[in-house]
N, C-alpha and C positions, 0 to 999 in steps of 0.2 A: 289448133292451136292460135291463139290471141295473134293479129298483128305485131304486137310490141314484142312476145314472145318469138314470134320468127323472127324479127329483126336482132333482139338480144342473141340468141344463140349463134348470126354470123360475125358476134362480136368478139373483143377480146374482152375481160374484166376490166379492163381499167380505161373502157372506153364509155361503164355505164355512166359515169357523172356527168359527164359531155353531152349525152345521148338524151339525159332527160332535161338538161337544161334546151340543149334545143328544141325536144318537145315542148317543151314548156311555152317555147318560143314560138314555134311554130305548130299546133297542136296537129293540123291536116297529116304533116310527115310521118307521122307514127301513129295515124287513127286514135291521137289522144286526146279526148274530151273536155273541155274545161267546164265546172260546173258554175255556171251563173250566181252572182252573188249581188244583184243589183240592189240590196236593200240591204247590203253590209258597206261597210268602208274601213279599213288597214291605212291607219294615218299616216304617211312620211312625217314623223317628228321633226327628221332635220329641216325639212322645210319647215315646218309648221315655227318652230320657235328660231327659226331666221327671217319670220316674220313677211315669205316669199308669198304666194298665194298658188292656194292647193288645188291636183287636178280636182274632174268632174267629182261632184257630189251624187250622193242617191237622194230619189224624190224627195223624202221625208227629211231631209236635212236643206234649211235653206242660205247658211252660213256659218262659216267659223272662222273665229277672230281672235286675235289673241291679244291681251292686255298684259303689257308688261312695266314693272315696279318701277319707278326713278330711281337713278343710283342713289343710295343713302348711306353712308356711313354710319349715321346717328339709331336707322333701322334695320340694321341689317335683314331684322325677320321679315320684310315686308313680300308678297306673294305678287306671285302672275297666275292670269287667270285664263282659261281656256273658254271662249263663251261658245258653245252650239246653239244652234239660232233652228227648231224645232218650224216645220209647216204644219198645218192644221189636217190630219190623216187619223181621224179618230175611228172612221169604220171602217179601216185597215190596221194600226198600228197602236197596239194600246201601250206598252211600256219601250225600254232601249236598255239592252244589258251591254254594258260598258266591261273591256279589259282595259286597265291600267298596269303597265311597266313601270316600272320605279326604279332606275340603277342604287348599288350600294355604296356607302362610305360619304356623299353629300348629305345629308342631314335632314331634318325634317319631314312631314307628313304632308297625306296630300287630302282631300275630300270631295266630295261632287254634291251638287244641291241646284233642286230646279225649282223655277219662280214662273210667276205668270210675267206680263207685259209693266203691268202698274204695282210689280214688288212683293206680289203675295207670296209666299214662301209654300212650295206643295213637297218639297223632299229635300231630310239633307242624312247624308252618312256620316258615320263614325269616322274620324281620321284614320287612313291606313297609311302603312309601309314601313318598314322598319330601318332605319337607317343601319344595320348592321349587315346584311344582305340586301341582294334583288328580291323583289317580291312581283305577282301580277297579280294583281286585285279587282275579284270579280262582281262586280253590280249593278242591280237590275231597279231603272228607274222607272216608277210610273209615269208615261208621257200625257194622258188624258188630263185638259186642262191649263196644259204647260207650254209655255212659249219660247223659253232656253233655257239650260242647263248649263251651270258653271263648273268648270274641275279648276281647281284650284291648287298651286304647286306653291311649294316652297321658293323662297327666291327667285332667283330670275330661271325656274323652269328648267333646270337643266339635269335634274334624277330624272325623266320623262326620257323612257325612252322606247315606247312602244304604245299604242292607244288603236285601240280595234271596239267599231260602237256596230251593231244588229238590231233591227228593227224587231220584237216581241207581238203576237199576236195570240188573243184567247182561243183554247181552244178546247175543246170535248176529250178527257180523257176518263176511262174506267179504271176502279180501282175496288176493291171490297171493303163495304161496308164496315167490316170489323177493323182492318187494319187501317194506321195510319197514310195519308199518301205518300210518295213519292218528295223529293224535294224536284222543285219546276225544273224541265227539261233546259238541258245547256247547250248550246251551238255545239259545242265540240265532246259533247259526252264526257265529262268532267266533273260530274253531279259531288259533291259531299255536304254536310250539312247532318244533321241527325230532325226530326221532325215531336221526338220526343220531351218529356220534361228530365233533365240529364240531374234533376237533385232525387229521381227516386229510381228506383229500383222495378223491372217489370219482370213478369212472371207470364209465359205463353205458352201454353201446351206444352209445358213440361219443361220450357226452357226458361231461366232466367239472365235476366241483362240490365247488367249496373255500370254506371258510370263511371270510372276509378279518377280518371280527370281531368275535366271539361278544357282545360287548357287557355289560349295556347302558351307552350312553355319550349326553352330549347333547348335541344340537344347537340353537346358540342363532339367532335372529334377526338376522340383520346380519352373523353371524361364520361362515366356511366351513369345517366339519371336513372335513379332507382324506384318506384311503385310499390307500395306496398298493401295486398288486401288480406283479408279472413274470411275462410271458409267454413262454412260450421259443420262439411261432412265433404269426405273427398269426392266429384263427379266420374262422370264415363267420359266425357267431352268438355273441350275449352279452345274457345274461342277467341285469340285478341283483335280488337279492329281498332283502326284511329285512321286519322287525316293529318297529312304529313306535306308541307312545302318545302320550296328548293333542293328539292331531294334528288339525286344523278343517279340517272337510269341505271349505269353500271354499279352503283356504291348505295343499295337501301343500306336502311340502322343492322346494325349487332343487335342482336336478342340473347337474354337470357332468361332462366326459369328457374328461382333456389340455387343460382349459378351454374349450373349446365345450360353449354351451349345449345339454341334453337338452331333448324334450317332457316332461311331464308325467307320473308316475309312473299304473298304475292300482291304485287302492286298494280292497280289498275289502271295504266297508259292508255292517258285522251287521244284524241288523234293527231296526228304529225304535223297538221295545220291549223292548229292550236297556236295562234302568240306566244303562251307562256311559255314556248320550248325555246331555250336560248342554247347556245354554245358558250360554259366556261371555259374559258383561257387561261391558264394557271403556271408554273411551274410545277414539275411531277406528270402531269396530265397529259393526254394525246389529244391531237386537236380536235377529234370527231367529240368529245366530252357533252351530251346533250345533260341538260340541268333543266327541272320543269319548274319554273318561278310559281306556281299555282298550286292549289291543292288537291290533292288527290288522293284515294283511301286506300292505306292495306288493310291486310288480313292476314293472320298469324295462327295454326294451331300450334294450341299447347298440348303435350302430351299429357293425356290423362296420370300418367306414372311418374310423372317428373312432380305433380300438387302433392299437397298433403294440408290434411285435418288440421285448421290453425290458422299463420301468417305462413302468406305466400311473397314472393318478391320477382317481380318486373324488372330486370334490367334493361336498359336503350343505351346504343352507344353508338357514336358514329366512326365507319370506318376512318381510317387513313387516307387522306385526298379527298374524303366525304362532306368535308367542311359544316358550317352550324346549319343544321335544318329547324322548325319551327312545328310540335306536332300540338294536336287538339282531338277535340272526343274522343279518348280512348277508353274503348268501350270493351265488357267481360261480359261472355255468354259462356253461362254451363249448363251442363243437361246430363242426369240420370239416363241412360238408354237401360229398360228391363227387355 
């Protein structure tokens, strides 16, 4: 029996949380091995935004500084910049993965840009961040030839509630020649995104895949969102796949096909170490309600008996207390099994 299991068997259930916290502080006490992460950093955002010195930085980061705007009532849109200055380690690090978590309700969007020392731009992201909800955006920035990366935040930077950075290096990955490669590997196994052209339908070995809505679009609590699609004939099997952001682990969307309710879809949750996990605190919700503020994949089998030749309708609705979610890359796969 694992040493931690033997220890748990001697404790009352209520002692589990205290044990885990103690074990994280003193790994040797419960034979808990802490995975080293010398090339990753979870920035204490409270310390950063207060302008106080940060704890030790990974080898590839030279410094992190905060440039705050002067308070000016005439220019309320002025931004705050977090500048991450990189060391030249091109033989070891080729890219940097940023996971930026923004709070809801404070307005404005963020962006990332990479520069050389002389101000030559190497990379710029699209603006990101929904003012209606907390979001975690994952952005990978090429590091070759880059001297510093700027994270631009609206206003005084108060929307920033989490910042994680990890170094990426190139590696050799095998994939079949006839099939597109999988999306880039993610630090916490929360891969999302499609490598196919969303405007085309694809036939592969008897399976047809069609993008119904590339999105993103918002699904509100108690307000169904309908997506219609047409089938030339009734298939033997159908699978609905989409990516969702800000879903509660205990409250996935309610799905219906042609007004017939369907079982709950299958959600591939990433590692619980992922900084995109947050506790959502709201009246009516238990204290431990977990919300994933990044993009993750959902799969939903559609029963062939509920599909018809002609127009079909998929309906998505958030349950009570589920809150609003964003959905993108809503794809339908169909196949006739002979």
